[in-house]
C-alpha positions in Angstrom: -64.2 -11.5 -46.7 -65.6 -8.0 -46.6 -63.2 -5.1 -46.2 -62.2 -4.6 -42.6 -63.2 -0.9 -42.7 -66.8 -1.7 -43.5 -68.8 -2.3 -40.4 -72.2 -3.8 -41.0 -74.7 -3.2 -38.2 -78.1 -4.9 -38.1 -80.1 -4.3 -41.3 -83.4 -2.4 -41.0 -86.6 -3.3 -42.7 -87.8 -0.4 -44.9 -91.6 -0.1 -44.6 -93.8 -0.2 -47.6 -94.7 3.5 -47.3 -91.0 4.3 -48.0 -91.2 2.9 -51.5 -91.9 6.3 -53.0 -89.2 8.0 -51.0 -85.9 9.7 -51.9 -82.2 9.2 -51.2 -80.4 12.1 -49.4 -76.6 12.3 -49.8 -74.8 14.8 -47.5 -71.2 14.7 -48.5 -69.1 17.9 -48.9 -66.5 16.4 -51.3 -67.9 16.7 -54.9 -66.2 13.6 -56.3 -67.3 11.4 -53.4 -70.8 12.8 -53.6 -70.9 12.1 -57.3 -69.9 8.4 -56.7 -72.7 8.0 -54.2 -75.2 9.9 -56.4 -74.4 7.7 -59.4 -75.0 4.5 -57.5 -78.0 5.8 -55.6 -79.7 6.8 -58.9 -79.6 3.1 -59.9 -82.3 2.4 -57.2 -84.8 4.4 -59.2 -85.5 6.8 -56.3 -85.0 10.5 -56.7 -81.6 11.5 -55.3 -80.8 14.8 -53.6 -77.2 15.9 -52.9 -76.3 18.5 -50.2 -72.9 19.8 -49.1 -73.4 20.6 -45.4 -75.2 19.4 -42.4 -77.6 22.4 -42.1 -78.7 21.8 -45.7 -79.3 18.1 -44.9 -81.2 18.9 -41.8 -83.3 21.6 -43.6 -84.1 19.2 -46.4 -85.2 16.5 -43.9 -87.5 18.9 -42.0 -89.0 20.5 -45.1 -89.2 17.5 -47.6 -89.6 14.7 -45.2 -87.7 11.6 -44.1 -85.6 10.0 -46.9 -85.6 6.2 -47.3 -81.8 6.4 -47.2 -79.4 9.0 -45.8 -75.7 8.8 -46.9 -73.8 11.2 -44.8 -70.2 12.1 -44.1 -69.6 12.5 -40.4 -67.4 15.6 -41.0 -69.9 17.9 -42.5 -69.5 21.7 -42.5 -71.9 23.7 -40.3 -73.5 20.6 -38.6 -71.8 17.3 -38.2 -73.1 14.0 -39.5 -73.9 12.7 -36.0 -76.2 15.7 -35.4 -77.9 15.2 -38.8 -78.7 11.6 -37.9 -79.9 12.5 -34.5 -82.2 15.1 -36.0 -83.4 12.6 -38.6 -84.3 10.0 -35.9 -86.4 12.7 -34.1 -88.6 13.2 -37.1 -91.9 11.4 -37.5 -91.0 8.1 -39.2 -87.3 9.0 -38.8 -86.6 5.6 -37.4 -87.6 4.1 -40.8 -84.8 5.7 -42.7 -81.6 3.6 -43.4 -78.4 5.5 -42.7 -74.9 4.9 -44.2 -72.2 7.0 -42.6 -68.8 7.6 -44.1 -65.6 9.2 -42.8 -62.0 9.7 -43.8 -61.0 9.5 -40.2 -60.7 6.1 -38.4 -61.5 7.7 -34.9 -64.8 9.0 -36.2 -65.6 5.6 -37.7 -64.8 4.0 -34.4 -67.1 6.5 -32.6 -69.8 5.8 -35.1 -69.5 2.1 -34.3 -69.9 2.9 -30.6 -73.0 5.1 -31.3 -74.3 2.9 -34.1 -76.6 0.9 -31.9 -78.3 4.0 -30.6 -78.5 5.9 -34.0 -79.1 2.6 -36.0 -76.5 3.0 -38.7 -76.9 0.4 -41.5 -73.2 0.8 -42.6 -70.1 2.6 -41.6 -67.6 3.0 -44.4 -64.4 4.9 -45.3 -65.0 8.1 -47.2 -63.2 6.9 -50.3 -65.3 3.9 -51.5 -65.3 2.5 -55.0 -68.7 2.3 -56.7 -69.0 -1.5 -56.2 -68.7 -1.1 -52.4 -71.2 1.8 -52.4 -73.6 -0.3 -54.6 -73.3 -3.2 -52.1 -74.0 -0.9 -49.1 -77.0 0.6 -50.8 -78.3 -2.7 -52.0 -78.1 -4.2 -48.4 -80.0 -1.2 -46.9 -82.7 -0.3 -49.4 -82.9 -3.1 -51.8 -81.9 -4.1 -55.3 -79.6 -1.9 -57.3 -79.0 -2.7 -61.0 -76.5 -1.5 -63.4 -79.2 -1.7 -66.0 -82.8 -2.8 -65.9 -83.3 -6.6 -65.8 -86.5 -7.8 -67.3 -88.6 -9.5 -66.3 -88.4 -8.3 -62.7 -88.2 -11.1 -60.2 -91.4 -11.8 -58.3 -90.9 -11.6 -54.5 -91.5 -14.9 -52.7 -93.5 -14.6 -49.5 -91.9 -16.1 -46.4 -94.2 -18.1 -44.1 -95.3 -16.1 -41.1 -92.8 -16.2 -38.3 -89.9 -17.1 -40.5 -87.0 -14.7 -39.6 -85.5 -12.6 -42.3 -82.0 -13.7 -43.2 -79.3 -11.1 -43.9 -77.6 -11.3 -47.3 -74.2 -12.9 -47.3 -71.1 -11.3 -48.7 -71.4 -13.5 -51.7 -75.0 -12.3 -52.3 -73.9 -8.7 -52.1 -70.8 -8.9 -54.2 -71.4 -11.8 -56.5 -68.1 -13.3 -55.5 
């Protein structure tokens, strides 16, 4: 069973145009940001780390919408909720996946309440181990590998009208 502090909200489908995008990590704590950066780099997408909400908002406005935003809700200068609201107002902002983290249970509870409106992919504790971070990223933007696996799997097309099935906990963790 997944950890109780991890709240999975409906997964978003990342459109094809996002394939060349980047991952934006807005976490003020250097150690936590390093964990997320290390795992996000495994996606093969460029990774940008910022330390406050104003930097994150500026980066989104000037560089475009990331395919994934990982943000702490307690950012200096501009909180994580405001960063996500700003992201969602950008052209194609609704296509970005968002993982929010917080050290504070009341903020995670508030995120769960607002999650439907702001479309959070995951809500996690601030201190996550790399395997949980990897599972969260994999569930939101696709496959993450510790090392390249060759040959790459060929995607199998689903018949038209077949609903996309969310991955199970076993699929995400290998357990």
